[in-house]
C-alpha positions as MATLAB code, in Angstrom:
seq = 'MDVHPQATPELTRLGELIGSIEVAMLATLETDGMLRSRPLQTLQMDSEGALWFMTSISSPKIAEMDGHRRVNLSYCRPERHTYVSVSGVTQILRDAAKAHELWRPALHSWLGRVDDPEVVLLKITVEAAEYWDVNRLQVLPLLPAREVPENQKITIAPVPTR';
ca = [
      23.738  -15.159  -32.294;
      24.812  -11.654  -31.495;
      25.367   -9.819  -34.791;
      27.201   -6.466  -34.566;
      26.716   -3.756  -37.129;
      28.902   -4.442  -40.193;
      31.144   -2.235  -42.338;
      30.037   -3.356  -45.712;
      26.658   -4.273  -47.299;
      27.980   -7.810  -48.075;
      28.805   -8.523  -44.442;
      25.528   -6.910  -43.383;
      23.660   -9.317  -45.742;
      25.707  -12.259  -44.381;
      24.633  -11.269  -40.819;
      20.973  -11.093  -41.888;
      21.094  -14.489  -43.452;
      22.870  -16.374  -40.620;
      21.969  -14.292  -37.642;
      18.900  -16.393  -36.665;
      20.541  -19.671  -37.341;
      22.065  -20.886  -33.985;
      24.169  -23.837  -35.200;
      26.518  -24.111  -38.075;
      28.207  -27.334  -39.362;
      31.945  -26.738  -39.070;
      34.043  -28.683  -41.594;
      37.665  -29.285  -41.030;
      40.387  -31.302  -42.793;
      41.653  -34.422  -40.896;
      45.300  -35.354  -41.151;
      44.490  -38.178  -43.571;
      42.732  -35.743  -45.948;
      39.198  -36.625  -45.004;
      36.725  -33.827  -44.444;
      34.860  -33.901  -41.076;
      31.855  -31.858  -39.984;
      30.250  -31.266  -36.685;
      27.751  -28.833  -35.292;
      28.943  -25.766  -33.438;
      26.897  -22.927  -31.950;
      27.726  -19.518  -33.411;
      27.974  -16.969  -30.653;
      28.809  -13.724  -32.361;
      29.523  -11.995  -35.623;
      31.748   -9.161  -34.589;
      31.922   -5.739  -36.207;
      34.702   -7.002  -38.567;
      32.576   -9.894  -39.769;
      34.529  -12.520  -37.865;
      32.449  -15.410  -36.388;
      33.072  -16.480  -32.784;
      32.617  -19.887  -31.082;
      33.729  -21.565  -27.932;
      35.119  -25.131  -27.705;
      37.390  -27.373  -25.744;
      41.152  -27.294  -26.389;
      41.252  -31.080  -26.315;
      38.614  -31.475  -29.032;
      39.899  -33.249  -32.153;
      38.846  -30.298  -34.291;
      41.595  -28.155  -32.580;
      44.257  -30.522  -33.854;
      42.636  -30.582  -37.317;
      42.669  -26.738  -37.379;
      46.223  -26.660  -36.114;
      47.253  -28.714  -39.185;
      45.008  -26.760  -41.545;
      43.558  -23.406  -40.640;
      41.033  -23.194  -43.365;
      37.530  -24.337  -42.545;
      33.990  -24.163  -43.972;
      30.765  -23.245  -42.086;
      27.385  -24.342  -43.462;
      24.298  -22.614  -42.173;
      20.829  -23.901  -43.087;
      17.302  -22.891  -42.334;
      15.083  -24.996  -44.718;
      11.836  -23.444  -43.613;
      13.087  -20.076  -44.904;
      14.963  -21.484  -47.825;
      18.272  -20.188  -46.442;
      21.416  -22.041  -47.265;
      24.795  -20.268  -46.660;
      28.348  -21.470  -47.061;
      31.179  -19.468  -45.349;
      34.899  -20.241  -45.845;
      37.418  -18.768  -43.448;
      40.697  -19.037  -41.479;
      40.642  -19.994  -37.775;
      42.388  -18.693  -34.730;
      42.316  -20.390  -31.313;
      42.441  -17.767  -28.507;
      42.326  -17.472  -24.757;
      40.757  -14.172  -23.667;
      38.890  -14.212  -20.394;
      36.995  -10.944  -21.046;
      35.903  -12.181  -24.501;
      34.906  -15.594  -23.005;
      32.764  -13.921  -20.470;
      31.128  -11.732  -23.061;
      30.204  -14.699  -25.315;
      29.221  -17.191  -22.581;
      25.695  -18.589  -22.634;
      24.143  -20.759  -19.975;
      23.413  -23.450  -22.777;
      27.131  -23.873  -23.108;
      27.353  -25.222  -19.636;
      26.306  -28.756  -20.605;
      29.102  -28.897  -23.341;
      31.999  -26.923  -21.777;
      31.246  -26.899  -18.000;
      32.159  -23.335  -16.952;
      33.532  -20.297  -18.686;
      36.728  -20.243  -16.594;
      37.590  -23.923  -17.193;
      41.155  -24.135  -18.628;
      39.887  -26.532  -21.242;
      37.633  -23.696  -22.742;
      39.058  -21.694  -25.687;
      37.654  -19.218  -28.185;
      37.525  -20.119  -31.839;
      37.536  -17.024  -34.095;
      36.959  -17.589  -37.824;
      37.815  -14.685  -40.179;
      35.558  -14.925  -43.112;
      37.301  -15.056  -46.498;
      34.375  -15.937  -48.755;
      30.650  -16.594  -48.501;
      27.879  -17.642  -50.801;
      24.232  -18.495  -50.536;
      21.598  -20.359  -52.509;
      19.081  -17.959  -54.003;
      15.887  -20.066  -54.272;
      14.152  -17.557  -56.552;
      16.990  -17.559  -59.108;
      17.870  -21.255  -58.455;
      21.572  -20.413  -58.245;
      24.392  -19.865  -55.814;
      25.314  -16.229  -55.399;
      28.438  -14.854  -53.896;
      28.086  -12.803  -50.702;
      31.833  -12.187  -50.348;
      33.938  -13.140  -53.340;
      36.971  -15.179  -52.465;
      40.006  -12.984  -51.694;
      43.523  -13.607  -53.162;
      45.201  -16.098  -50.885;
      48.705  -15.163  -49.788;
      51.405  -17.441  -51.134;
      52.356  -18.773  -47.671;
      48.755  -19.896  -47.047;
      48.053  -21.669  -50.418;
      47.388  -25.345  -50.234;
      49.480  -27.656  -52.271;
      47.722  -30.851  -53.372;
      49.978  -33.895  -53.650;
      49.409  -36.010  -56.775;
      47.497  -39.230  -56.227;
      49.753  -42.246  -56.629;
      48.822  -44.580  -59.453;
      48.775  -48.369  -59.038;
];
């Protein structure tokens, strides 16, 4: 992953922890309320701390993110005792210049070619992050969760009783 210089010590630390981990598990919320995870290669952490990926517009995860933009990324490197959880908001973008900047030959087997109309960029703006500190045996916040704007809050429907 290409990690750009960050504006805050917290984002710098996040970049240090996940920069050498190529693949994250991306968790989305399906329309029936089930969580679904799948591996996705992180291509870049930009100077604002956003995480960049490439995917296919016809992938089921796109529809899931269209219905619910909040996702979780899990990064794990057991041999270094590195375990990081990142929560954020997604954006699906088409930007030819950014796509060419992020393209890696390894993506060819998954996405074909960079200029394929199916290929889109996935940008995740980090809202909160935490990591497991093995020495302290506890989860520590990297970026405390920010206040969620009212129009982005999730309402949980009550579970019907039988």
